[in-house]
VOPAGU-2260 file (C-alpha; in pm, 1 decimal, decimal comma):
REM VOPAGU-2260
SITE   aa  ch    i         X         Y         Z
SITE  UNK   A    0       0,0       0,0       0,0
SITE  UNK   A    1     113,8     353,9     -76,0
SITE  UNK   A    2     -20,5     664,1     100,9
SITE  UNK   A    3      26,8    1012,2     -43,3
SITE  UNK   A    4     -44,9    1303,6     192,4
SITE  UNK   A    5     -85,9    1658,2      60,4
SITE  UNK   A    6      51,9    1964,6     242,0
SITE  UNK   A    7    -254,4    2013,2     463,9
SITE  UNK   A    8    -274,5    1645,1     558,4
SITE  UNK   A    9      96,9    1633,9     635,6
SITE  UNK   A   10      67,9    1942,4     856,3
SITE  UNK   A   11    -230,7    1792,3    1036,3
SITE  UNK   A   12     -38,0    1470,5    1098,5
SITE  UNK   A   13     259,3    1671,5    1226,2
SITE  UNK   A   14      36,0    1854,4    1475,9
SITE  UNK   A   15    -111,1    1526,2    1599,7
SITE  UNK   A   16     234,4    1370,5    1637,7
SITE  UNK   A   17     358,8    1682,1    1819,4
SITE  UNK   A   18      67,3    1661,6    2063,6
SITE  UNK   A   19     128,9    1288,2    2107,3
SITE  UNK   A   20     495,8    1353,4    2181,3
SITE  UNK   A   21     408,6    1617,0    2440,9
SITE  UNK   A   22     171,2    1377,8    2615,8
SITE  UNK   A   23     421,4    1093,7    2612,4
SITE  UNK   A   24     696,1    1316,8    2750,6
SITE  UNK   A   25     475,9    1409,0    3047,4
SITE  UNK   A   26     422,5    1042,0    3126,8
SITE  UNK   A   27     775,0     904,0    3078,1
SITE  UNK   A   28    1025,4    1059,9    3317,7
SITE  UNK   A   29    1330,5     943,0    3124,0
SITE  UNK   A   30    1227,7    1149,0    2820,9
SITE  UNK   A   31    1216,1    1457,8    3041,7
SITE  UNK   A   32    1541,6    1361,0    3213,1
SITE  UNK   A   33    1734,2    1343,8    2885,8
SITE  UNK   A   34    1565,0    1660,4    2755,6
SITE  UNK   A   35    1443,2    1478,4    2445,3
SITE  UNK   A   36    1258,9    1740,3    2238,5
SITE  UNK   A   37     887,6    1682,8    2191,9
SITE  UNK   A   38     907,8    1687,1    1808,8
SITE  UNK   A   39    1165,2    1407,9    1818,7
SITE  UNK   A   40     932,1    1179,6    2011,8
SITE  UNK   A   41     642,1    1199,3    1766,6
SITE  UNK   A   42     823,6    1276,3    1441,6
SITE  UNK   A   43    1114,3    1035,8    1483,8
SITE  UNK   A   44     876,0     770,3    1611,2
SITE  UNK   A   45     672,9     802,0    1290,3
SITE  UNK   A   46     993,3     777,3    1084,2
SITE  UNK   A   47    1087,3     455,1    1264,0
SITE  UNK   A   48     740,5     314,7    1201,2
SITE  UNK   A   49     757,9     411,0     832,7
SITE  UNK   A   50    1099,2     242,0     807,1
SITE  UNK   A   51     965,5     -78,4     964,9
SITE  UNK   A   52     657,6     -90,5     740,3
SITE  UNK   A   53     873,3     -24,3     433,0
SITE  UNK   A   54    1119,2    -302,4     521,4
SITE  UNK   A   55     829,4    -541,7     574,2
SITE  UNK   A   56     690,6    -447,7     232,7
SITE  UNK   A   57     355,6    -343,2     380,0
SITE  UNK   A   58     317,7      36,4     350,5
SITE  UNK   A   59     506,8     331,2     207,2
SITE  UNK   A   60     439,5     700,2     265,2
SITE  UNK   A   61     487,5    1008,6      51,9
SITE  UNK   A   62     462,6    1334,2     247,6
SITE  UNK   A   63     423,5    1686,8     111,2
SITE  UNK   A   64     626,8    1904,1     350,0
SITE  UNK   A   65     565,0    2232,9     167,1
SITE  UNK   A   66     483,4    2406,1     496,7
SITE  UNK   A   67     808,8    2300,1     658,5
SITE  UNK   A   68    1025,6    2571,8     504,0
SITE  UNK   A   69     797,7    2870,0     592,8
SITE  UNK   A   70     764,8    2743,8     950,0
SITE  UNK   A   71    1142,9    2700,9     975,2
SITE  UNK   A   72    1204,3    3054,1     851,6
SITE  UNK   A   73     941,5    3188,0    1093,8
SITE  UNK   A   74    1113,5    3021,0    1389,2
SITE  UNK   A   75    1459,3    3156,2    1309,5
SITE  UNK   A   76    1311,6    3500,0    1250,4
SITE  UNK   A   77    1177,4    3499,1    1607,1
SITE  UNK   A   78    1521,4    3382,3    1726,3
SITE  UNK   A   79    1683,2    3677,3    1550,9
SITE  UNK   A   80    1431,0    3919,6    1697,0
SITE  UNK   A   81    1529,8    3796,5    2041,7
SITE  UNK   A   82    1902,3    3865,9    1992,4
SITE  UNK   A   83    2036,8    4187,0    2144,3
SITE  UNK   A   84    2398,8    4252,3    2049,7
SITE  UNK   A   85    2424,5    4477,4    2355,8
SITE  UNK   A   86    2473,8    4158,5    2557,8
SITE  UNK   A   87    2820,4    4118,1    2407,0
SITE  UNK   A   88    2959,7    4425,5    2582,7
SITE  UNK   A   89    2754,8    4400,7    2902,4
SITE  UNK   A   90    2826,0    4041,0    3000,8
SITE  UNK   A   91    3173,9    4082,3    3143,0
SITE  UNK   A   92    3487,5    3872,1    3113,3
SITE  UNK   A   93    3328,7    3536,0    3196,3
SITE  UNK   A   94    3062,2    3581,2    2929,1
SITE  UNK   A   95    3329,9    3677,4    2676,5
SITE  UNK   A   96    3546,7    3373,6    2753,8
SITE  UNK   A   97    3251,8    3136,6    2741,5
SITE  UNK   A   98    3121,2    3282,3    2416,0
SITE  UNK   A   99    3461,7    3265,0    2244,1
SITE  UNK   A  100    3487,8    2902,1    2357,2
SITE  UNK   A  101    3149,3    2833,8    2195,4
SITE  UNK   A  102    3268,2    2991,6    1872,1
SITE  UNK   A  103    3591,6    2788,6    1877,8
SITE  UNK   A  104    3387,7    2474,4    1942,8
SITE  UNK   A  105    3182,5    2537,4    1629,0
SITE  UNK   A  106    3498,0    2567,3    1418,1
SITE  UNK   A  107    3650,4    2259,6    1582,6
SITE  UNK   A  108    3340,5    2045,6    1530,9
SITE  UNK   A  109    3327,7    2138,4    1163,3
SITE  UNK   A  110    3695,9    2054,0    1121,7
SITE  UNK   A  111    3668,0    1721,1    1302,8
SITE  UNK   A  112    3354,0    1621,4    1112,6
SITE  UNK   A  113    3486,3    1707,5     767,4
SITE  UNK   A  114    3831,1    1560,3     839,6
SITE  UNK   A  115    3693,7    1232,2     977,1
SITE  UNK   A  116    3446,3    1197,2     688,4
SITE  UNK   A  117    3725,8    1243,7     435,5
SITE  UNK   A  118    3939,5     979,9     610,0
SITE  UNK   A  119    3647,6     735,2     616,5
SITE  UNK   A  120    3561,1     787,5     250,2
SITE  UNK   A  121    3235,0     975,2     312,3
SITE  UNK   A  122    3115,8    1294,3     149,2
SITE  UNK   A  123    3271,0    1586,1     347,6
SITE  UNK   A  124    2923,8    1738,3     377,2
SITE  UNK   A  125    2812,4    1431,5     573,8
SITE  UNK   A  126    3093,8    1511,0     815,4
SITE  UNK   A  127    2974,6    1870,2     830,0
SITE  UNK   A  128    2629,2    1743,7     923,4
SITE  UNK   A  129    2794,8    1553,7    1211,8
SITE  UNK   A  130    2973,4    1870,7    1320,0
SITE  UNK   A  131    2848,7    2203,9    1452,3
SITE  UNK   A  132    2544,2    2178,3    1225,3
SITE  UNK   A  133    2379,6    1911,6    1439,6
SITE  UNK   A  134    2577,4    1922,3    1765,1
SITE  UNK   A  135    2612,9    2285,7    1864,8
SITE  UNK   A  136    2338,0    2377,6    1618,4
SITE  UNK   A  137    2087,6    2121,5    1746,0
SITE  UNK   A  138    1779,7    1991,1    1570,9
SITE  UNK   A  139    1684,9    2328,2    1423,0
SITE  UNK   A  140    2008,0    2376,5    1229,1
SITE  UNK   A  141    2020,7    2004,8    1141,5
SITE  UNK   A  142    1675,5    2017,2     983,9
SITE  UNK   A  143    1757,7    2343,5     807,7
SITE  UNK   A  144    2102,3    2264,3     664,6
SITE  UNK   A  145    2039,8    1896,7     588,0
SITE  UNK   A  146    1825,5    1965,1     278,5
SITE  UNK   A  147    2078,9    2224,6     160,6
SITE  UNK   A  148    2356,2    1962,6     176,2
SITE  UNK   A  149    2137,2    1709,8      -6,9
SITE  UNK   A  150    2069,4    1965,9    -278,9
SITE  UNK   A  151    2447,1    1985,5    -322,8
SITE  UNK   A  152    2470,9    1609,4    -372,6
SITE  UNK   A  153    2524,2    1470,8     -21,7
SITE  UNK   A  154    2273,3    1185,3     -18,6
SITE  UNK   A  155    2126,3    1115,7     324,5
SITE  UNK   A  156    2257,3    1442,5     471,8
SITE  UNK   A  157    1930,6    1530,4     646,1
SITE  UNK   A  158    1902,4    1187,5     805,0
SITE  UNK   A  159    2268,0    1201,6     913,8
SITE  UNK   A  160    2216,7    1548,8    1060,7
SITE  UNK   A  161    1904,9    1455,1    1258,1
SITE  UNK   A  162    2063,5    1129,2    1376,3
SITE  UNK   A  163    2372,3    1323,8    1490,7
SITE  UNK   A  164    2155,4    1578,1    1671,8
SITE  UNK   A  165    1971,8    1295,6    1847,6
SITE  UNK   A  166    2303,2    1136,6    1951,2
SITE  UNK   A  167    2431,5    1469,6    2079,0
SITE  UNK   A  168    2113,3    1547,1    2269,5
SITE  UNK   A  169    2128,3    1216,0    2455,6
SITE  UNK   A  170    2505,5    1201,1    2516,1
SITE  UNK   A  171    2532,2    1568,1    2611,0
SITE  UNK   A  172    2258,2    1521,2    2867,6
SITE  UNK   A  173    2417,6    1206,7    3010,3
SITE  UNK   A  174    2784,6    1305,4    3050,5
SITE  UNK   A  175    2772,4    1678,3    3132,9
SITE  UNK   A  176    2678,7    1668,7    3501,0
SITE  UNK   A  177    2892,7    1363,8    3592,5
SITE  UNK   A  178    3201,4    1527,5    3437,5
SITE  UNK   A  179    3143,1    1847,1    3635,5
SITE  UNK   A  180    3099,2    1648,2    3957,3
SITE  UNK   A  181    3419,7    1454,3    3878,7
SITE  UNK   A  182    3610,1    1783,3    3836,7
SITE  UNK   A  183    3479,2    1924,3    4164,6
SITE  UNK   A  184    3546,0    1610,5    4367,8
SITE  UNK   A  185    3882,7    1527,4    4212,1
SITE  UNK   A  186    4019,4    1880,0    4262,0
SITE  UNK   A  187    3842,0    1925,2    4596,1
SITE  UNK   A  188    3703,9    2257,1    4479,9
SITE  UNK   A  189    3526,8    2463,3    4747,5
SITE  UNK   A  190    3155,7    2456,6    4672,3
SITE  UNK   A  191    3106,1    2832,3    4680,6
SITE  UNK   A  192    2943,6    3045,2    4411,2
SITE  UNK   A  193    3099,9    3380,6    4321,5
SITE  UNK   A  194    2940,2    3719,5    4372,3
SITE  UNK   A  195    2739,0    3792,7    4057,8
SITE  UNK   A  196    2615,6    4143,2    4132,2
SITE  UNK   A  197    2709,1    4276,0    3786,6
SITE  UNK   A  198    2556,7    3980,8    3604,3
SITE  UNK   A  199    2237,6    4003,0    3808,4
SITE  UNK   A  200    2216,7    4368,1    3708,7
SITE  UNK   A  201    2255,6    4260,0    3346,9
SITE  UNK   A  202    1975,8    4010,8    3390,8
SITE  UNK   A  203    1745,8    4281,7    3526,7
SITE  UNK   A  204    1828,1    4517,9    3240,2
SITE  UNK   A  205    1765,6    4250,3    2980,9
SITE  UNK   A  206    1455,2    4101,9    3142,9
SITE  UNK   A  207    1216,4    3985,6    2867,1
SITE  UNK   A  208     911,6    4200,8    2809,3
SITE  UNK   A  209     577,0    4037,7    2883,6
SITE  UNK   A  210     224,7    4112,8    2763,5
SITE  UNK   A  211    -103,4    3921,2    2749,7
SITE  UNK   A  212    -114,5    3739,8    2415,5
SITE  UNK   A  213    -434,1    3840,2    2238,6
SITE  UNK   A  214    -538,2    3899,2    1879,1
SITE  UNK   A  215    -392,9    4251,1    1871,4
SITE  UNK   A  216     -51,4    4144,2    1999,6
SITE  UNK   A  217     -42,7    3841,0    1770,9
SITE  UNK   A  218    -129,7    4056,6    1469,1
SITE  UNK   A  219     148,4    4301,5    1555,2
SITE  UNK   A  220     406,4    4024,3    1591,0
SITE  UNK   A  221     300,8    3857,7    1264,9
SITE  UNK   A  222     314,7    4194,4    1088,0
SITE  UNK   A  223     681,5    4212,7    1187,2
SITE  UNK   A  224     783,2    3847,8    1148,4
SITE  UNK   A  225     630,9    3769,9     807,2
SITE  UNK   A  226     782,9    4072,0     621,9
SITE  UNK   A  227    1122,6    3984,4     771,4
SITE  UNK   A  228    1079,0    3631,4     636,0
SITE  UNK   A  229    1025,9    3780,6     289,5
SITE  UNK   A  230    1329,8    4007,0     325,6
SITE  UNK   A  231    1536,4    3703,6     426,6
SITE  UNK   A  232    1434,2    3515,0     112,6
SITE  UNK   A  233    1522,9    3818,7     -99,7
SITE  UNK   A  234    1857,7    3845,7      78,8
SITE  UNK   A  235    1934,8    3481,2       2,2
SITE  UNK   A  236    1840,1    3526,6    -364,5
SITE  UNK   A  237    2057,4    3838,3    -395,9
SITE  UNK   A  238    2362,3    3664,1    -249,7
SITE  UNK   A  239    2313,6    3364,7    -477,5
SITE  UNK   A  240    2262,3    3574,8    -790,3
SITE  UNK   A  241    2533,7    3835,5    -742,7
SITE  UNK   A  242    2797,6    3661,9    -530,4
SITE  UNK   A  243    2729,7    3292,0    -587,3
SITE  UNK   A  244    2695,9    3226,1    -213,8
SITE  UNK   A  245    2455,8    2951,6    -107,6
SITE  UNK   A  246    2271,4    3065,3     204,2
SITE  UNK   A  247    1968,5    2897,4     362,9
SITE  UNK   A  248    1666,7    3127,4     362,7
SITE  UNK   A  249    1632,9    3109,2     738,0
SITE  UNK   A  250    1986,9    3243,6     788,4
SITE  UNK   A  251    1905,8    3551,9     582,0
SITE  UNK   A  252    1584,7    3605,5     776,5
SITE  UNK   A  253    1765,3    3565,1    1110,0
SITE  UNK   A  254    2032,8    3818,4    1020,4
SITE  UNK   A  255    1772,0    4069,8     902,7
SITE  UNK   A  256    1580,8    4009,8    1225,5
SITE  UNK   A  257    1891,5    4067,9    1442,3
SITE  UNK   A  258    1961,5    4392,4    1257,7
SITE  UNK   A  259    1605,1    4519,9    1294,1
SITE  UNK   A  260    1585,9    4410,3    1660,3
SITE  UNK   A  261    1890,7    4616,6    1750,8
SITE  UNK   A  262    1774,2    4916,8    1547,3
SITE  UNK   A  263    1438,0    4889,2    1721,0
SITE  UNK   A  264    1611,7    4880,2    2060,6
SITE  UNK   A  265    1765,2    5215,5    1971,0
SITE  UNK   A  266    1475,3    5390,5    1799,1
SITE  UNK   A  267    1173,0    5213,7    1958,3
SITE  UNK   A  268     967,2    5182,3    1640,3
SITE  UNK   A  269     740,9    4899,9    1753,8
SITE  UNK   A  270     673,2    4707,7    2074,4
SITE  UNK   A  271     728,5    4332,3    2037,9
SITE  UNK   A  272     667,6    4142,7    2364,9
SITE  UNK   A  273     927,8    3870,4    2407,0
SITE  UNK   A  274     674,0    3619,0    2535,3
SITE  UNK   A  275     463,6    3660,2    2219,7
SITE  UNK   A  276     771,3    3610,6    1999,0
SITE  UNK   A  277     872,8    3305,6    2203,3
SITE  UNK   A  278     526,6    3151,4    2177,4
SITE  UNK   A  279     513,1    3197,9    1800,7
SITE  UNK   A  280     865,3    3058,1    1769,6
SITE  UNK   A  281     787,3    2754,4    1984,8
SITE  UNK   A  282     485,5    2661,2    1773,1
SITE  UNK   A  283     672,8    2708,5    1444,7
SITE  UNK   A  284     973,8    2510,1    1572,5
SITE  UNK   A  285     761,5    2223,5    1701,6
SITE  UNK   A  286     568,1    2173,7    1380,2
SITE  UNK   A  287     862,0    2219,6    1142,3
SITE  UNK   A  288    1088,0    1982,3    1336,9
SITE  UNK   A  289     813,3    1721,9    1358,8
SITE  UNK   A  290     768,4    1744,2     980,6
SITE  UNK   A  291    1143,0    1717,9     926,2
SITE  UNK   A  292    1167,5    1400,4    1130,4
SITE  UNK   A  293     850,1    1245,2     994,0
SITE  UNK   A  294    1005,8    1254,6     649,7
SITE  UNK   A  295    1339,9    1097,8     746,1
SITE  UNK   A  296    1455,7     809,3     529,5
SITE  UNK   A  297    1626,8     615,9     805,4
SITE  UNK   A  298    1723,4     329,6     574,6
SITE  UNK   A  299    1983,8     561,3     420,7
SITE  UNK   A  300    2178,0     539,6     747,2
SITE  UNK   A  301    2247,2     170,5     689,0
SITE  UNK   A  302    2527,1     260,2     448,4
SITE  UNK   A  303    2699,2     507,0     681,8
SITE  UNK   A  304    2591,5     404,7    1032,2
SITE  UNK   A  305    2926,5     276,6    1163,4
SITE  UNK   A  306    3128,0     560,0    1013,0
SITE  UNK   A  307    2883,8     822,0    1140,4
SITE  UNK   A  308    2897,9     675,6    1491,2
SITE  UNK   A  309    3279,5     686,1    1484,8
SITE  UNK   A  310    3275,8    1053,7    1387,1
SITE  UNK   A  311    3035,0    1132,3    1671,3
SITE  UNK   A  312    3247,0     943,5    1925,5
SITE  UNK   A  313    3550,6    1150,0    1823,0
SITE  UNK   A  314    3338,5    1466,1    1850,1
SITE  UNK   A  315    3240,1    1364,7    2204,2
SITE  UNK   A  316    3603,3    1317,7    2310,1
SITE  UNK   A  317    3695,3    1651,2    2151,2
SITE  UNK   A  318    3432,3    1853,9    2337,3
SITE  UNK   A  319    3515,9    1687,6    2669,8
SITE  UNK   A  320    3883,9    1777,4    2616,9
SITE  UNK   A  321    3800,5    2138,8    2528,6
SITE  UNK   A  322    3563,5    2173,3    2825,0
SITE  UNK   A  323    3780,2    2011,6    3093,6
SITE  UNK   A  324    4133,6    2102,7    2986,2
SITE  UNK   A  325    4077,7    2448,0    2833,8
SITE  UNK   A  326    3749,0    2613,7    2930,5
SITE  UNK   A  327    3746,6    2510,6    3297,0
SITE  UNK   A  328    4094,8    2657,6    3348,4
SITE  UNK   A  329    4021,8    2980,9    3162,7
SITE  UNK   A  330    3708,2    3037,8    3369,4
SITE  UNK   A  331    3900,2    3025,0    3697,2
SITE  UNK   A  332    3907,5    2657,0    3808,9
SITE  UNK   A  333    3633,4    2717,9    4067,4
SITE  UNK   A  334    3282,0    2592,8    4137,4
SITE  UNK   A  335    3120,8    2829,0    3886,6
SITE  UNK   A  336    3369,3    2716,7    3621,4
SITE  UNK   A  337    3278,0    2352,0    3684,0
SITE  UNK   A  338    2905,9    2424,1    3654,0
SITE  UNK   A  339    2970,6    2622,6    3334,5
SITE  UNK   A  340    3164,6    2322,5    3202,6
SITE  UNK   A  341    2856,2    2104,1    3249,9
SITE  UNK   A  342    2648,6    2361,4    3060,8
SITE  UNK   A  343    2907,1    2386,0    2782,9
SITE  UNK   A  344    2896,4    2010,9    2722,1
SITE  UNK   A  345    2515,1    2018,6    2733,4
SITE  UNK   A  346    2454,4    2272,1    2459,5
SITE  UNK   A  347    2775,9    2195,7    2273,3
SITE  UNK   A  348    2641,5    1844,8    2216,0
SITE  UNK   A  349    2269,6    1915,9    2215,5
SITE  UNK   A  350    2082,3    2232,1    2307,9
SITE  UNK   A  351    2035,8    2496,5    2578,0
SITE  UNK   A  352    1773,6    2286,9    2766,4
SITE  UNK   A  353    2040,8    2015,7    2794,4
SITE  UNK   A  354    2279,8    2272,3    2939,4
SITE  UNK   A  355    2028,3    2396,7    3194,9
SITE  UNK   A  356    1943,3    2040,0    3296,4
SITE  UNK   A  357    2312,7    1955,4    3341,8
SITE  UNK   A  358    2380,1    2264,1    3553,8
SITE  UNK   A  359    2066,8    2203,3    3758,7
SITE  UNK   A  360    2179,1    1847,2    3835,0
SITE  UNK   A  361    2520,4    1968,9    3957,5
SITE  UNK   A  362    2377,6    2251,5    4169,8
SITE  UNK   A  363    2113,0    2022,7    4315,7
SITE  UNK   A  364    2380,0    1768,1    4408,1
SITE  UNK   A  365    2592,6    2024,1    4595,7
SITE  UNK   A  366    2295,5    2239,1    4704,8
SITE  UNK   A  367    2468,9    2558,4    4586,9
SITE  UNK   A  368    2330,2    2747,1    4287,5
SITE  UNK   A  369    2577,2    2905,8    4044,5
SITE  UNK   A  370    2387,1    3217,9    3941,5
SITE  UNK   A  371    2669,4    3312,1    3706,0
SITE  UNK   A  372    2629,9    2988,4    3509,9
SITE  UNK   A  373    2253,1    3015,3    3485,9
SITE  UNK   A  374    2284,0    3366,6    3343,4
SITE  UNK   A  375    2575,8    3317,9    3102,8
SITE  UNK   A  376    2482,6    2984,7    2941,6
SITE  UNK   A  377    2130,8    3076,6    2821,2
SITE  UNK   A  378    2255,8    3413,3    2691,8
SITE  UNK   A  379    2524,7    3246,4    2481,9
SITE  UNK   A  380    2334,2    2932,3    2390,9
SITE  UNK   A  381    2025,6    3103,0    2249,9
SITE  UNK   A  382    2150,9    3341,9    1980,1
SITE  UNK   A  383    2506,2    3468,8    2037,3
SITE  UNK   A  384    2665,2    3137,6    1934,6
SITE  UNK   A  385    2511,7    3168,7    1588,2
SITE  UNK   A  386    2699,4    3492,3    1513,3
SITE  UNK   A  387    3002,2    3276,1    1424,9
SITE  UNK   A  388    2860,8    2923,2    1405,3
SITE  UNK   A  389    2612,2    2974,8    1122,4
SITE  UNK   A  390    2848,7    3170,5     893,3
SITE  UNK   A  391    3111,0    2898,6     954,5
SITE  UNK   A  392    2866,0    2624,0     858,3
SITE  UNK   A  393    2757,3    2820,1     551,5
SITE  UNK   A  394    3119,3    2872,7     442,6
SITE  UNK   A  395    3195,8    2501,1     479,1
SITE  UNK   A  396    2880,4    2411,9     288,5
SITE  UNK   A  397    2997,9    2620,9      -5,9
SITE  UNK   A  398    3365,5    2526,2      20,0
SITE  UNK   A  399    3320,8    2148,0      36,5
SITE  UNK   A  400    3017,3    2104,5    -190,1
């Protein structure tokens, strides 16, 4: 049997799977413990089912994911609108060190991924998908850049990217807190958090704006987000036409959004409540990621599974080395540095929720909260990383195509 779903039917199925994933996550504690994203539960579960039915020769599916790209661009537009560049100069030395380490990690992961793929006889773009694209970039960047790599001839790039992001999400959530506890116990570090008066002041200054989400607020936010999406598509087309640079549409939209956000901070043209932007972004991200994983062709991994796993194991060793040997020392070799190390491994392998979960586990174990870590990591992990990471991925995509 063969089922063909049009764009509306595919979107409806994605919404149902997203709701199913949310319900399952509430009932299974281990899904919450490992910070497994809700779209992965429903979407990846459907992909596994489709793979099983295909291998048994029973059912095949053909999905029309036409809505996936607009939803993806909408999400990254809201991310860009949440990025204030003023944070770079207000965050202090610790924020600067941590952010530079994140940028170096992105470059290192790309180098390791491409180098290992070349040694193993794989397409270098497959290695790029197992680098910063899926690890530091998470599921969002994996689902966005995977199709771009496939369009350049890297067969199975999207599946490799999503599989790598899943690996990173699980491993980053498992090893981060234990490594931080090992550092603290082995070095007998005093369990004392530093004074964070300046960072707490920063947090107060940058506190997200809140407003009741009603039709008027939603209309205002959409009237900002959708035109930026269009400008991002135009920006991508202009770069491709005049400079020959391949740039995903969502990257163009995110950069335009960052620019307009910071101009708006200065000139106060329009009020955009952060909670409304976050809500719109969460919905767009959930549906687009669910669609991306529903449409995975997992059987393509059979040809590269062992090699891909080897690349990811090397990536894991590399980030642990960078976190323990380099970052921990640069941050002062104290309790806050150890907690920041757990966060670094969490979002360097998976996503910011991983980082927060890792840091929470360490602080709960020692019953001392590192306010510095809980301020710095979300600031860097949300948007500031992408200032270097996404251009680096884009450059590699063009250079190794």
